C-alpha positions in Angstrom: 0.0 0.0 0.0 1.4 3.4 -1.0 1.0 6.3 1.3 0.8 9.1 -1.2 -0.2 11.9 1.2 2.3 11.0 3.9 6.1 11.6 4.2 6.8 7.9 3.6 6.5 5.7 0.6 7.1 2.0 0.9 8.2 2.5 4.5 11.1 4.8 3.3 11.2 8.5 3.8 10.4 10.4 0.6 13.7 12.3 0.8 15.6 9.0 0.6 13.7 8.2 -2.6 14.5 11.6 -4.1 18.2 11.0 -3.4 18.2 7.5 -4.9 16.4 8.8 -8.0 18.9 11.7 -8.4 21.9 9.4 -8.1 20.4 7.0 -10.7 19.8 9.9 -13.2 23.3 11.2 -12.8 24.8 7.8 -13.2 22.8 7.1 -16.4 23.8 10.5 -17.8 27.6 9.8 -17.2 27.3 6.4 -18.7 25.5 7.8 -21.8 28.3 10.4 -22.2 31.0 7.8 -21.9 29.4 5.7 -24.6 28.8 8.6 -26.9 32.4 9.9 -26.7 34.3 6.6 -26.5 37.0 6.2 -29.1 38.1 2.6 -29.6 41.8 1.8 -29.6 43.4 0.7 -32.9 44.5 -2.9 -33.2 48.3 -2.8 -33.1 51.3 -4.6 -31.7 54.9 -3.5 -30.9 57.8 -5.2 -32.6 61.5 -4.6 -32.3 64.2 -5.5 -34.9 67.9 -5.0 -35.6 70.6 -5.8 -38.2 72.0 -8.6 -36.0 70.6 -12.1 -35.7 69.8 -12.7 -32.0 68.2 -16.2 -32.2 70.8 -17.7 -29.8 70.3 -15.0 -27.2 66.5 -15.4 -26.9 63.5 -13.3 -27.9 63.7 -9.5 -27.6 67.4 -9.7 -26.5 69.9 -7.1 -27.8 73.3 -5.8 -27.0 74.5 -2.7 -25.2 74.7 0.3 -27.6 73.1 -1.7 -30.4 70.6 0.2 -32.6 67.2 -1.3 -32.1 64.2 -0.3 -34.3 60.8 -0.2 -32.8 57.6 0.0 -34.8 53.8 -0.5 -34.5 52.5 -3.3 -36.7 49.7 -1.2 -38.0 51.2 1.2 -40.5 48.8 4.2 -40.3 50.1 7.8 -40.7 47.2 9.1 -38.6 48.6 7.3 -35.5 50.4 9.6 -33.0 52.9 7.2 -31.3 54.9 8.4 -28.3 57.7 6.0 -27.2 59.0 5.6 -23.6 62.0 3.3 -23.5 62.1 2.8 -19.7 65.8 3.8 -19.3 65.2 7.5 -18.3 66.1 8.7 -21.8 64.0 11.2 -23.8 60.8 10.1 -25.3 60.5 9.8 -29.1 57.5 10.4 -31.4 56.9 8.5 -34.6 55.4 5.3 -36.0 58.9 3.8 -36.3 61.9 4.9 -34.2 65.4 3.6 -33.3 67.0 3.6 -29.9 70.1 2.2 -28.2 70.4 1.2 -24.5 73.7 2.0 -22.8 73.3 -0.3 -19.8 72.5 -3.9 -19.2 69.1 -4.8 -17.8 65.4 -5.4 -18.6 63.5 -2.5 -19.9 59.7 -2.0 -20.4 59.2 -0.1 -23.7 55.8 1.5 -23.8 54.0 3.1 -26.8 51.2 5.6 -26.3 48.8 5.7 -29.2 46.8 8.9 -29.9 47.3 9.9 -26.3 44.9 7.3 -24.7 45.9 3.8 -25.8 49.1 2.0 -24.6 51.0 -1.1 -25.5 54.2 -2.4 -23.9 57.0 -4.9 -24.6 59.8 -6.2 -22.5 63.4 -5.8 -23.9 66.5 -7.6 -22.4 69.9 -5.9 -22.9 73.1 -7.8 -22.4 76.8 -6.7 -22.5 78.5 -7.5 -25.7 79.9 -5.8 -28.8 80.0 -6.4 -32.5 82.8 -6.6 -35.1 82.3 -5.8 -38.8 83.9 -8.3 -41.2 85.3 -7.8 -44.7 81.8 -8.4 -46.1 80.3 -5.5 -44.3 77.9 -7.6 -42.3 78.1 -7.5 -38.5 79.5 -10.6 -36.8 78.7 -11.4 -33.2 81.4 -10.8 -30.6 80.8 -13.3 -27.8 83.2 -11.8 -25.2 81.3 -10.5 -22.1 83.2 -8.3 -19.6 83.5 -4.8 -18.2 84.7 -2.2 -20.7 86.6 -0.1 -18.2 88.7 -1.7 -15.4 91.5 -0.7 -13.0 95.1 -1.8 -12.5 95.4 -4.7 -10.0 91.8 -5.8 -10.1 91.0 -9.4 -11.1 88.7 -9.1 -14.2 86.3 -11.9 -15.3 85.9 -12.7 -19.0 83.0 -14.9 -20.1 81.6 -15.9 -23.5 78.2 -16.8 -24.9 79.8 -19.0 -27.5 79.6 -22.8 -27.4 82.8 -24.6 -28.3 84.8 -27.7 -27.4 88.0 -25.6 -26.8 88.6 -22.1 -25.5 91.9 -20.1 -25.6 92.1 -16.6 -23.9 95.0 -14.3 -24.2 95.9 -10.6 -24.0 97.7 -9.5 -27.2 99.8 -6.7 -25.6 100.6 -8.7 -22.5 101.9 -12.1 -23.5 103.5 -12.5 -20.1 100.0 -13.1 -18.6 99.9 -16.4 -20.5 96.9 -18.2 -22.0 93.8 -19.8 -20.3 91.9 -22.7 -21.8 88.6 -22.5 -19.9 85.2 -21.1 -20.9 85.7 -18.2 -18.5 89.0 -16.5 -17.8 90.5 -14.2 -15.2 93.2 -11.7 -15.8 95.0 -9.0 -13.7 96.2 -6.1 -15.7 99.6 -4.7 -14.7 99.6 -1.6 -17.0 97.3 1.2 -17.9 96.0 1.7 -21.4 94.0 0.0 -24.1 94.4 -3.8 -24.4 93.0 -6.4 -26.8 91.4 -9.5 -25.3 91.4 -12.4 -27.8 89.3 -15.5 -27.6 90.0 -18.4 -30.0 87.5 -21.2 -30.5 87.6 -24.5 -32.4 87.2 -24.5 -36.2 89.1 -21.2 -36.4 86.5 -18.9 -34.8 88.1 -15.9 -33.1 86.7 -12.8 -31.2 88.4 -9.8 -29.8 87.4 -7.0 -27.5 89.2 -3.8 -26.4 89.5 -3.1 -22.7 90.4 0.3 -21.2 92.6 -0.2 -18.1 92.9 2.9 -15.8 95.4 3.8 -13.2 93.4 5.3 -10.2 96.6 6.1 -8.3 98.3 7.7 -11.3 101.4 5.6 -10.9 102.4 6.4 -14.5 102.9 2.8 -15.6 103.8 2.7 -19.3 101.3 1.3 -21.8 103.6 0.6 -24.7 107.2 -0.6 -25.3 107.7 2.0 -28.1 110.5 4.4 -27.0 109.6 8.0 -26.5 111.4 10.7 -28.7 114.3 12.3 -26.9 113.6 15.4 -25.0 115.6 18.6 -25.1 118.2 17.2 -22.6 118.7 14.1 -24.7 119.4 15.9 -28.0 123.1 15.4 -27.6 126.1 15.9 -25.3 127.1 19.5 -24.4 130.1 20.9 -26.3 133.5 20.2 -24.8 135.1 23.1 -22.8 138.0 23.1 -25.3 135.6 23.8 -28.1 134.0 26.7 -26.3 137.4 28.2 -25.6 138.4 28.1 -29.2 135.2 29.8 -30.4 135.4 32.7 -27.9 137.4 34.9 -30.2 135.0 34.3 -33.1 132.4 36.8 -34.1 129.7 34.1 -33.9 130.1 33.7 -30.1 126.9 35.7 -29.3 124.9 32.8 -30.8 125.7 30.6 -27.8 122.4 31.7 -26.0 120.4 30.0 -28.8 119.7 26.8 -26.7 117.6 29.0 -24.4 114.9 28.9 -27.1 114.2 25.4 -26.1 113.1 26.4 -22.6 109.4 27.1 -23.5 109.0 23.5 -24.8 108.3 21.9 -21.4 105.6 24.4 -20.8 103.5 22.8 -23.6 103.1 19.7 -21.4 100.8 20.5 -18.5 101.4 18.8 -15.3 98.2 17.3 -13.8 97.6 16.3 -10.2 97.5 12.4 -10.0 94.7 12.1 -7.5 93.1 8.7 -6.9 89.4 8.2 -7.6 88.3 8.4 -3.9 90.0 11.8 -3.6 88.3 13.2 -6.7 85.0 11.9 -5.5 85.5 13.5 -2.1 86.1 16.9 -3.9 82.9 16.4 -5.8 81.0 15.8 -2.6 82.4 19.2 -1.4 80.9 20.7 -4.6 77.4 19.5 -3.3 78.2 21.5 -0.1 79.3 24.6 -1.9 82.9 24.2 -0.7 84.4 23.5 -4.2 83.9 25.0 -7.7 84.7 23.9 -11.2 88.0 25.8 -11.1 89.3 23.6 -8.3 89.5 20.7 -10.8 91.6 22.5 -13.5 94.7 20.6 -12.5 93.0 17.2 -12.8 90.7 17.3 -15.9 92.0 17.3 -19.4 89.4 19.8 -20.7 88.5 21.6 -17.5 84.8 22.6 -17.4 84.2 21.0 -20.8 85.5 17.5 -19.8 83.0 14.8 -20.9 80.8 13.2 -18.2 78.4 10.3 -18.2 76.0 11.2 -15.4 73.2 8.8 -14.6 73.8 7.3 -18.1 73.4 10.7 -19.8 76.2 12.6 -21.6 77.0 16.0 -20.2 80.0 18.2 -19.2 81.8 18.7 -16.0 80.5 22.2 -15.6 76.9 21.0 -16.0 77.5 18.2 -13.5 78.7 20.6 -10.8 75.6 22.8 -11.3 73.4 19.7 -11.0 75.2 18.5 -7.8 74.8 21.9 -6.2 71.0 21.8 -6.7 69.2 20.2 -3.8 66.2 17.9 -4.4 63.0 17.3 -2.5 60.2 19.5 -1.3 61.0 23.2 -0.4 61.1 22.5 3.3 62.7 19.0 3.0 65.4 19.6 0.5 68.6 17.6 0.9 71.9 17.5 -1.0 72.8 15.1 -3.8 74.4 11.8 -2.9 77.0 10.2 -5.1 76.4 6.4 -5.5 79.2 5.4 -7.9 82.2 7.1 -9.4 84.9 6.1 -12.0 87.3 8.0 -14.2 89.2 7.3 -17.5 92.6 8.9 -17.8 94.6 9.9 -20.9 98.2 8.5 -20.6 99.3 10.5 -23.6 98.3 13.8 -22.0 99.9 13.7 -18.5 97.5 11.0 -17.3 94.7 13.6 -16.9 91.1 12.7 -16.5 89.3 12.7 -19.9 86.0 11.0 -19.0 84.0 10.7 -15.8 81.3 8.1 -15.1 79.1 8.9 -12.1 75.7 8.0 -10.7 73.9 10.1 -8.0 70.6 10.7 -6.5 
């Protein structure tokens, strides 16, 4: 029985009924708007590809610094595709783009279609390199190791190749001997660039160049090639008797000529040979405002313009110092930057100065 002339209807207050009816009308209106304005996502898939055959490494597996091409299977010029590669690099726009990853790991590559539809694919990046043969086609280099190492550290070398025999050696350091196991360990005793050679059965051979640094700046030589003689080695000084005989001659004023050689040593700048921990400590003082770019002029090859790989991004030393001085966080909770890892590459041909810095920080 309905009580039309009372404040209740079906034993519920009429105000409750009004609220329920209002909510139902609003919900129906929103649903109708969603249906009317809905745009269906296009049917597409993401596919990566490269010029190297990676069947032996597994699906979607590529090498560090290898150019990988990403594209959507639906070739439609009307699609606006924005790519995020999951490695903190800049996004790219286009139906087909290329990208290289500079660090090992697993990356989730995501494509945003027309601003509202997404599709993702997982990419695995492993450490390796490639060599180009005489035919111009890339051949796989199966040597896996760090690219930059330090003197005195034991370095592991592995291979993804399958063979019945393995033979490891260092071309420039034959005194280190050869190793006949699938993985090898070497300790480098000199700084510089060295070639690691791996020989397999049936004549297969791979090589990889390793940069060995000297953190303490001990000045260990990297080559047996003799250096050209300096000004003091040009020849023995004239005998006293010869000088006495030439005194009466009119050409005697020409004796000061050797003084012209004095500016030559100035061309070779002397750099401070600070170890990595000391340079890192100076950078930490930059975050506190106690050090500036000019305090590193006697350490860096190119001063403020020295190349830096900061958080896997290429920059300069001046830009790095500005970034380290900037505190992060909310206005009232800002805290200074914290260095997580630090490594340098020196130039033995230029006074063993620091030419590249690798650093990660938060």
